[in-house]
C-alpha positions as CSV (number, residue, x, y, z in Angstrom):
1,M,0.0,0.0,0.1
2,M,2.7,2.5,0.8
3,N,4.4,1.9,-2.6
4,A,1.2,2.9,-4.6
5,H,1.2,5.9,-2.2
6,M,4.8,6.7,-3.3
7,L,3.9,6.1,-6.9
8,K,1.0,8.4,-6.8
9,F,3.4,11.1,-5.2
10,K,6.0,10.5,-7.9
11,I,3.5,10.8,-10.7
12,L,2.4,14.1,-9.2
13,Y,5.7,15.4,-8.8
14,K,6.7,14.5,-12.4
15,A,3.6,15.9,-13.8
16,Q,4.1,19.2,-12.0
17,A,7.8,19.3,-13.1
18,G,6.9,18.8,-16.6
19,L,4.2,21.6,-16.6
20,L,6.6,23.9,-15.0
21,E,9.2,23.2,-17.5
22,L,6.8,23.6,-20.5
23,S,5.4,26.9,-19.0
24,V,8.7,28.3,-18.5
25,S,9.8,27.5,-22.2
26,Q,6.7,29.1,-23.4
27,L,7.2,32.2,-21.3
28,I,10.6,32.6,-22.8
29,S,9.4,32.3,-26.2
30,R,6.8,34.8,-25.8
31,L,9.1,37.2,-24.1
32,I,11.6,37.1,-27.1
33,F,8.8,38.1,-29.4
34,I,7.6,41.0,-27.1
35,L,11.1,42.1,-26.8
36,L,11.4,42.1,-30.6
37,A,8.2,44.0,-30.8
38,L,9.3,46.6,-28.3
39,C,12.5,47.2,-30.2
40,L,10.7,47.7,-33.5
41,F,8.2,50.0,-31.8
42,L,11.2,52.2,-30.6
43,I,12.6,52.3,-34.0
44,T,9.2,53.3,-35.3
45,F,9.0,56.0,-33.0
46,V,12.2,57.3,-34.0
47,F,11.3,57.3,-37.7
48,I,7.9,58.8,-37.2
49,N,9.8,61.7,-35.1
50,I,12.2,62.1,-38.1
51,G,9.4,62.2,-40.6
52,C,7.5,64.7,-38.7
53,Y,10.7,66.7,-38.6
54,Q,11.5,66.4,-42.1
55,L,7.8,67.4,-42.9
56,L,8.1,70.5,-40.9
57,A,11.7,71.4,-42.1
58,T,11.5,71.0,-45.8
59,Q,7.9,70.0,-47.0
60,I,9.8,68.2,-50.0
61,G,10.4,64.6,-50.4
62,Q,12.7,63.8,-47.6
63,W,10.0,63.0,-45.0
64,Q,8.3,60.6,-47.3
65,S,11.2,58.1,-46.9
66,A,11.1,58.5,-43.1
67,F,7.3,57.6,-43.0
68,V,7.8,54.7,-45.4
69,L,10.3,53.2,-43.0
70,G,8.2,54.1,-40.0
71,T,5.2,52.2,-41.5
72,V,7.3,49.3,-42.5
73,N,8.6,49.1,-38.9
74,L,5.1,49.4,-37.6
75,A,3.9,46.5,-39.5
76,L,6.8,44.5,-38.5
77,T,5.9,45.4,-34.8
78,L,2.4,44.3,-35.1
79,L,3.4,41.0,-37.0
80,M,6.0,40.4,-34.0
81,L,3.0,41.1,-31.5
82,W,0.8,38.7,-33.5
83,F,3.5,35.9,-33.3
84,G,4.0,36.4,-29.6
85,R,0.3,36.1,-28.7
86,S,-0.9,33.4,-26.4
87,K,-1.2,29.9,-27.8
88,P,-3.3,27.0,-27.0
89,P,-1.9,24.4,-24.6
90,S,0.2,21.8,-26.3
91,K,-0.6,18.2,-26.3
92,E,2.2,17.5,-23.8
93,Q,0.8,20.0,-21.4
94,V,-2.6,18.7,-21.7
95,I,-1.5,15.1,-20.8
96,L,0.7,16.4,-18.1
97,E,-2.3,18.5,-16.7
98,Q,-4.5,15.0,-16.9
99,A,-1.8,13.1,-15.1
100,R,-1.6,15.7,-12.0
101,E,-5.2,15.8,-11.7
102,M,-5.4,11.9,-11.7
103,A,-2.7,11.8,-9.1
104,I,-4.3,14.3,-6.8
105,A,-7.7,12.8,-7.1
106,E,-5.9,9.3,-6.1
107,I,-4.1,10.9,-3.2
108,Q,-7.4,12.5,-2.1
109,A,-9.2,9.1,-2.4
110,D,-6.4,7.5,-0.3
111,G,-6.8,10.3,2.3
112,Q,-10.6,9.8,2.4
113,Q,-9.9,5.9,3.0
114,V,-7.6,6.7,5.8
115,K,-10.3,9.1,7.3
116,N,-12.9,6.4,7.3
117,L,-10.5,4.0,9.0
118,M,-10.0,6.5,11.7
119,S,-13.8,7.1,12.3
120,P,-14.9,6.2,15.7
121,G,-17.2,3.7,14.1
122,N,-14.6,1.7,12.5
123,L,-12.1,1.9,15.3
124,S,-14.8,0.5,17.6
125,S,-15.7,-2.4,15.4
126,G,-12.0,-3.5,15.3
127,T,-11.8,-4.1,11.4
128,G,-10.7,-0.4,11.0
129,L,-8.3,-0.9,13.8
130,I,-6.7,-4.1,12.4
131,T,-6.4,-2.5,9.0
132,L,-4.5,0.5,10.5
133,V,-2.3,-1.5,12.8
134,S,-1.4,-3.7,9.8
135,M,-0.6,-0.5,7.6
136,M,1.7,0.8,10.5
137,L,3.5,-2.6,10.7
138,D,4.1,-2.4,7.0
139,I,5.6,0.9,7.2
140,I,7.9,-0.1,10.0
141,R,9.2,-3.3,8.1
142,R,9.8,-1.0,5.0
143,R,11.8,1.5,7.1
144,K,13.9,-1.4,8.8
145,K,14.8,-2.8,5.5
146,H,16.0,0.4,4.1
147,Q,18.1,1.1,7.1
């Protein structure tokens, strides 16, 4: 019975660790696209300012090139933001979430079993007490073997 509990905790740990690893890698990829978008936005701001300056300064052709470059940078910024948007969970993430939920449900069911064994009705009847004592003896035997 103790091995089953340990297995459930190991499954829970592995599922949680896998989910954390996937979340971190997704976060890093989103941050890269957001940083690229911010850099391009700054370049866009600079070119729009240059374009406005050229418009006010000369009112002949020079500002047109600055606005074209600013527009291209703005389009690239929007494209980077589109790539960096939140994506639906991957298949691996869904599987790990299901494994985590199953492990939690099993651990909760085991806890409910122990709670039922410890109820006053079971302890007074003797069957719950015998089961509890046998579980305790199994735990003691395993600890002695590992020492």
